[in-house]
N, C-alpha and C positions, 0 to 999 in steps of 0.2 A: 440258342433257343431253339425248342421244336416247333416248327410250323404246321399246321394243319393242312394235310394234303388229300384231295379226292379226285374224282374222275367224272368227266361230264356224262350226263345221263340223257338230257335233252335241251334242245336249243330252239327258242321260239322268238325270232326278231332279236331284241337286245336282252332278252331273258334268258337265263342259262340255269338250269337245273343241275347241281352237282351232288354226288354221292360221296360218303366217306367225310364228312365235314364235321364229326362230331364235338370235336375239340374247337371249332371256330366260334366266333360271338357275333351277334347281330351288329351289322353296320361294319364289320372289318372290311378293310381293303383286301381284294383278291387279286391274284395274277392268273389270267385264263389261258390256257393253251400254252404251245412253246412259243407262240408269238407275244407272249406276255401282254396280253390286252388288260386294260385295267377295268376291275369291277368293285362292286360294294354289296354285300350281303342283305338282302332287306327282308328275308323270311326264313325261319328254322324250322325244320319238321323232322324229329328224330335225326337222322344223320343226313338228311337232305338239306341242301341251302338252296335259296333261290338267290340267283345273282343278278342284279343290272349291272349289265355290261356297259361301259363308257365310250366304246368304239364300235365299229362295223362289225358286227358277227358271222358275216358271209363267209363260207368255208370251214366254219367250225362244225366237228361231229362229236358223237358220242365216244367215249374212252379216252378222250385227250385230257391232259393233267390240269388241275386247278390246286392252286397253292395259295393259303392265306398269308398276308403279311403280319398278323396279329395285332395291327392297329387299325383304328378307326380313320375315316376319309379326313385328312387334315390339311392345313395349309401353312406354309412358310410365311412369317411376318417380319420384315427386317428393312433395313435399306435396299433400295432398289425396285420397291412396289410402285412408287410414284412414275409415272409415263408409262408404265409397263401395259400390254395388251395382253391377255390371258385368254385360254378358251375357259369352259366352264368348270374344269377341275384344276385351275391355275397352272395350266403349263404355258410357257411364254411362247406365243405365235412365231415372233421373230426368231428365236432361237430354233425352234421345230422347222422354220424353212429354210435355215442353213444346213441342217442334217439332212431333211428330206424333200426339198425343193417346195415348189408352190402348190403341190398336191399332198395333203396330211397322210402320211404314212401309219399303218397300225402298229402300236406297241411301242411308238418311240417314246424313251423314257429321258425327259431333260428335266434338270433341277429348275424348281420355280424361281428361285433368286440367283442370279448371275455368279457363280463362284469366282471368275476371273477378275470381277471389278473390286478395287481397293477403296475402303472409306476412312476418311480421317476421323477417329474417335477422339472425343474431347471428354476427359472424367468429369463429373461434377461431385462425386463421392471419393473418399480417400480410406486408406487402409485403417481398420478398427472402427468404421461405421457399423452400426447394427441396421441391417436392412431387412425389409418384409417385402411380400408380393406388391408389386405396382411402384415401388420406389424407383426414382430415376438416378441412374449409376453415372450416365454421361450421355452425350449429345453427337448426332452425325448429320452435319448439313447436306441434305440430299440434293435440294434444287434451291433456286433463288427464292421460292416461296415457301419452302418446306424444311423445317429442322425436326429429324427425327429423335425422340426421346429414347434411349435405351433403358428398358425397365427390367426389373427383377420378375424372372416368370412366376407364374401362379405356382404355390406349392414349395417354394424356396425362402427361407428366413433363416438369418444368422449374422455372422460377422464377415467383414471383407477381409480377406488375408491379403490379396494383392490386386492391382488394379494399375493400369498402365496406359497412358495415351499414345497414339500412333497410328499408321495405316494398316487397317486388318481387311481381310474378305469375311463374308458371314459366318463361317465356319471356326475362325481362328479365336482363341480363348482370350478375351479382354479383361476379366477378372474372375479371382475365385472366392468362393464365399464357404466359410465353415459352417455347417449345419448340424444338427443332432445326428444325420445319418452319414456324417462324413463330409468330404471337400466336394463341392459343387463348382463346376467350370461355367461360366456365363460366356456366351457370344454375341454377336450383333443380332443373332436371329433367334426367333422362339417358334415353335409349333403350336398348332390348337386345332381340334377337332371342329370341323365346321357345323356340325347339328348342335353344338352345344354353345349357347349364348356365353359370351365372356363376363366373368364376375364383376361387380361392382359393390361399392358400399350402401349406395342410397339412391334410389329413384327420386327426383324431384317434381312436383306438380306443375304443369306448365305455367310460366309468368311472362316471359316476353315473346314477342313474334319473330320467324325467320322471315326479315326483310326481303323481298325479293324486287323490287322497283317495278313490279307490274301491277298497273292501277286496281284492275278487277279482282286481283287477288288481294292487295295489301289492305285495300279499302273495305271491299264486300266480303271477301271469304278468306281471312289470313290464316296462315298456318303457324301454328306455335314452334318456337325453337325445340326440337326433339320429337315433334309432332308427326303423324301420320296423314298422307293426303291420297286420294285415289282420283285418277284423271281418265275416266271413261270415255269413250267415243268412238265413232264409227270411222272407217276409212276416210282418209282425206280431210278429218276436221282441225288437224293441226297439233296432234299430240306430241309429235317428236319435237316441233319447234317450240312448244313450250318447255318441254324439258331442257331443250338447249338453252332457252333464255333463263331458266332457273339455274342450270349448272354455271352460266356465264356471270349472272347477277347476285344470285341469292348470296345472304351475310355467311358464307361457310367457307373454312379454310380449304377443306378436302372435298373432292368431289367424285363418288364411285358410280360409275355408270354401267348398268348390267344390261346388254342386248340379248334378252333371253328368247329365243326362238323367233327372232324378227326376220324378216326377208333378208336376204344377203346383200342386195344392192342398197338396202337401207342401212345396214350396219357399214358397208364400204363409206357410204355417204359421211356416217359418223365418224368413222376412223380417218377420213379425209379432212372433215370439216374441223374435228377438235384440236389438230395440231395447228390449224390455220386461226383459229379463234383466238383474239388478244384479250387477255386476261385484264380486266380494266384496273384491279388492285395493284399488279405488278409491271404491266406493260409487255410482260413475257408472254408466250405461248400457254394456252389454258392447259395444256398437257402437264404443266410443272406442278400442278397441284391434283392431277387426274389419274385414277386407275381404271381402265377400261376392261370389260370382261364380255367377250364376242363368242355368242354361241347361236349361231344362225339356225334357220328352220330346217336346213339340209343337213346339220351335224347329228350325231347319234341322240335319240331322244332322251334317253337316260341322262345324257350329261346337263341337259337343260335344266332336269330337275334339280340337279347339284349346284347349278351357276347361281342361283339366288342365295345359297348359303353360303359358297364361297365369297361373294360379294358382300354380305353382310358381316362376315367375320373380319376381312380386311377393314371394314369401315369400323368395326368396333375398336379393333387394334388402334386405330387412330382417335377415336373417341376417348380410349383410355389415357392418351398422351396428354388430354384436356382441349383437343381440337373441336371445332364444330364441324360436322361431318354432313352432308346431303347426299343420299344415296338414290340414285334413278334407277327403277327396273322397268324395264320396256320389252315385254310386258308379260304380266303375270297370268294373263288368259293361255297364253302359249305354255307357260309353267304347268298350269292346271291341265292342260290337254296331254301333257307329258305324264303328269300323275294317272290321268284316266287311261292312257294306254297300258303303263306299266300295271295297274290295277287291272284291268282287262285279261292281261297275260296271266297275271296270277289266279284269275278265275274268283276274284272277291265278289261278293255281292254288291251289284251297282246301286248308287243312289241316284239322285235326280239328274236326268239326261246323261245316265252314263258316268258321271263323275264319281268317285269313289265317298261312301259316306264320312270319311275323314276330311274331306276337303276344306270344310270351315276350320276345322283345328289346327290343320297344317298352315292355313293363311294365318290364323291368329297367331302360332308362334313365330312365325316369320315377322309380321307387323310389330308384335310385343317387343321385340329386340330393340325397337326405336326407344329414344328417350333422352331427357337432360338428367344425367347421373353425377354423383360424385364419386370419383375413382378410387380405386385400391390404393394403398400407399399412404404414408404419414402425413404427407401435406395435402391429401384429396382434393385434387384439382377438379374442377366443373368441366366436364365434357358432353357433346349433345351430339346425337344421332338422328337426323330427320329422314323420314323415308316416303319417297313419292312414288306410287305404282302406277303405271299405266294400264289400263284394262282395255281390250278390245274386244268388245261383245260381238257375236256374229250379227251382221245385220243392223248394228247398232243399237240392239234389244237389250236395255238393262234390266231387264226382268228375268235374265237367265242366271243360273246359279253361281257363277263366279262374281259377276259384279254383285249380286244381293249378298253373297256371302263376305265381299270385300266391304261392301258398306255397314254390315253390322260390325264392323272391326273399327274402321278409320274415322276420323273425326271431321275430315274436311273432305267434300266432294265436290270436284269441279267438273260439272257435267257440259261436255262438249257437244255441240249441235251443228250437225251438219246443214241446216237452213241459213245459220248465221254464217258459216264457212263459204256456203255459195254466194252469201250476200257479201262475200269479201270482207266480214268484219271480223277481226282477230285481235285477241285472241277469241276464238269461238265459244267462250264459257257463257253458258246460258245463266243469267242472273235471276231466273223464275225457279230454276228447278236446282241450282247449286246451293250449298250451305256449308256453314264452318261453325263447328259446335265450341271453338276455341274463344270465340267473341267476347264471351261474358267474362272469361279468364283473364284475357291478356288484354281487354278494352282498357282497363287501367293505366295500363304501361303506355298507351297513345296518348291518353288524357295526360299523363304527368311529364311524357318525353315530346310531345308533338304540339298538342293543343287540347285544352279542358273541353273544347266543343267538339272534338273529334267524332265521338259516339253519336252525338247528337245531328250532325251533319249526316252521317253516314246512315242515320234512321230515315233522315228527309229523302236523302237518293233513293233507297230502297222503296220508300213509299209512293214516290212519284212512279217510279219504275213498275211497280204493281199496279198503282191506278191507270196508267198507262194501257197496260194490258188488257184492263176491263172496258176502258175507252174504246179501244182498238175494234172490238167486236161490233161496237155500235157505228163506229166510222165504216167498217167493212159493210155494212148494211143499208145504212142512210146517207153516207157521205159526211166529210169534214164540216160542210156549212150546217148541218142540223144541230151541231154543238153549241153550248152556251158559250158566252166569251170566256168564263173563267177556265172551261173545259179545253178550249183551243189552246188557250195559253199553257195549261198544263200539259197538252201534247208537245207544245213546241219546245218548253222546258225538258221534256224526258228526251225529246230528239236530241237536244244538245249534249244531255247526259250519255246517250248512247254513242253519238258521232264525236264529241269533243273530249268526253272523259274516259268511257270504258274502251273505245277502238284506240288501239296502241299500235304503231308501227315498228315491229322488232328490226327492221333494217334502216331506220332511220337515227343518224348518230346520236341525235339528242332525245328524241321519243322512245328511244329503245329503253331507256332507264329513267324512271321519275322518284325523286327522292321524296321520302314521306313530308317534308314540308312544302316540297313544290304541290304534292298531292292535296294537302291540307288548303293551299291556296286557290288550287281547280277548283276544289269544291265550293269554294267561299264565292268564287266569280260565277260559276253555272246556276248557284242556288241564289245569289244576289241578284241574277237578272230576273229570276221567277219571282222573289218576294218582293222587290221594288216594283214590278211592273204588276204586280197584284193589287198592291198598294194603288199604284196610280189608276188601274181598271176600277177600284172602288171609288175612285175621286172623279170617275167620268172620263178616261182617257180610251182612245179607240184601241182595239185589240190588234188591228192591222198595223196600225203606227208603231205599237209597242214590238210586234213581232218583226217589222223590218228595219229596225234601229241599226245604225251602223256599227255601234259597238259591239253587236253579237259576232261580227266577223273577228275582233281582236278576241272576244273571250275564247273562241274556236282555235285561234293560233298561240295562244298563251302556252300550250302544251311544247310547242317549240323553243320556246326562250330559255336560254342558257342558265345554269345555276346562279351566275355572278351577277346576272340582272333581273332577278325574281322581284326584290321588293319595289325597285323603280316601274318595270313594268305592271305590277300588280297595282299600286298605287295609281297609276296612270290610268289603267283601265277603270278602277273603281269610282275615279273622278268623272272619267267620261260618261259611266254608267248614269251616275247621279244626275249630270247635266242634260244627257238626252231623254231621261224619264220625265224631267222637270219640263222640256221643251214639248214633249208630247201634251202635257197638261196645260201649258200655256196657250198652244194652239186651239185646244178644245174650247178654253174659257174664251178665247177672241171670238 
């Protein structure tokens, strides 16, 4: 094959302009200079190609060669992905370290999937079967938690002429398929261009939640399975802890975590903590179902732009197997900054705050790849890809372009609040500014699977919190004593909602995860106190005595109750509540 060859005309940071590239195509991967630096063509102008280089360009000069590979930026998909730590363009960092030591050398070329590893392939199809793209021909047990399904790649359809179990590396032929274009060999690995979403049969409307075990999320602002959420928040408001909690507890089979342009020490924490985190589902390390992509802020800026696409393509591959995948992108703001830098170097017309005019459409292309889908293949498995993107607005100001463009696309907004974080209220999700547009769609699922009163109780919680915010203004001006008895009770009930229900300790072994059934019981208890006390108040009970009832301590501590004692503890507290409310009335009558 004749590759397009050119020479460097100009170097501007990560942007290289090369001449003589008339035969190259947009988004082709190129090798720049004799050092073989990896780059990608992002603009064509007659025979001039603008190339974003994914490695440091110091020392490059005009006249050096540029060679196109003739293929777009692609990732290798197959056994060996799970537990790996990649950079933004899917180079395995552990293998690069073996080759070049602790400091990343330029031009290092290492295969993404380890060629020396052998995998046990168990065929599920047999000779003579007619297969089409997406059909499963066999499985590979990759870790204790993940079995990879080996699928027929896109574009191959025909009859299996040979298939054999055994141990193979990712490049060896495991089956052959007779197609209209002749025999095709299938290996354990397939490649896919990162900027193109993997195809599926049908995208379904969201109908069930992605249960996370985090009360403020599941109860007030749920995300659908296959949904998209944004977590904007200023420095120190707990974005990374929330993403860790979701990675650990969300009902997802696979987690893909993209550290995109974050500080090196934060990424180091993630790389150290993830292998240490115990997977509650299997008891093994969380890395047994995780793929990490590390692209820190000191790495070349162009690779940051690619890391988001690399991550979501890997996530789509597992979705196509029928798994539920959760993708965490931390943070899309740094990715947008990389777009802005490349756009500036290309001398494009800047949009708002210097970001390119296409910022919104690029963000939409990324988030739209999420969804609950029916996959290709005869059996039509159901797979889901949920995307949770952290946004780091400068100074915590969400009126800036990246936050606003994101909010126009996503359906869930978990607004982190530095004031709550300073008060040590975690998760610091502000219940007055956050929202979820999935509630109406997936509310029916909660009513069917948890309790028919779920939405009613949720509505009561939200109403009390909003009324508390209004009363708070009065309290600040004239003090609590100026409030009427019902309003004082309302303030106390709201405090109970905030401190006993919404505040959740991610480091406490019981409180770190709350099942939906337990969440419902906690709502019942908190609102039970309010409703029963309000009734007693109407019958003449003293508000001070109602507020000081000892049962309130038990309601607050219910969140530390183990799952196997829930019914017993719930009934005990409810009986106690009824008894103590009755006591306040007797004393008043006397």
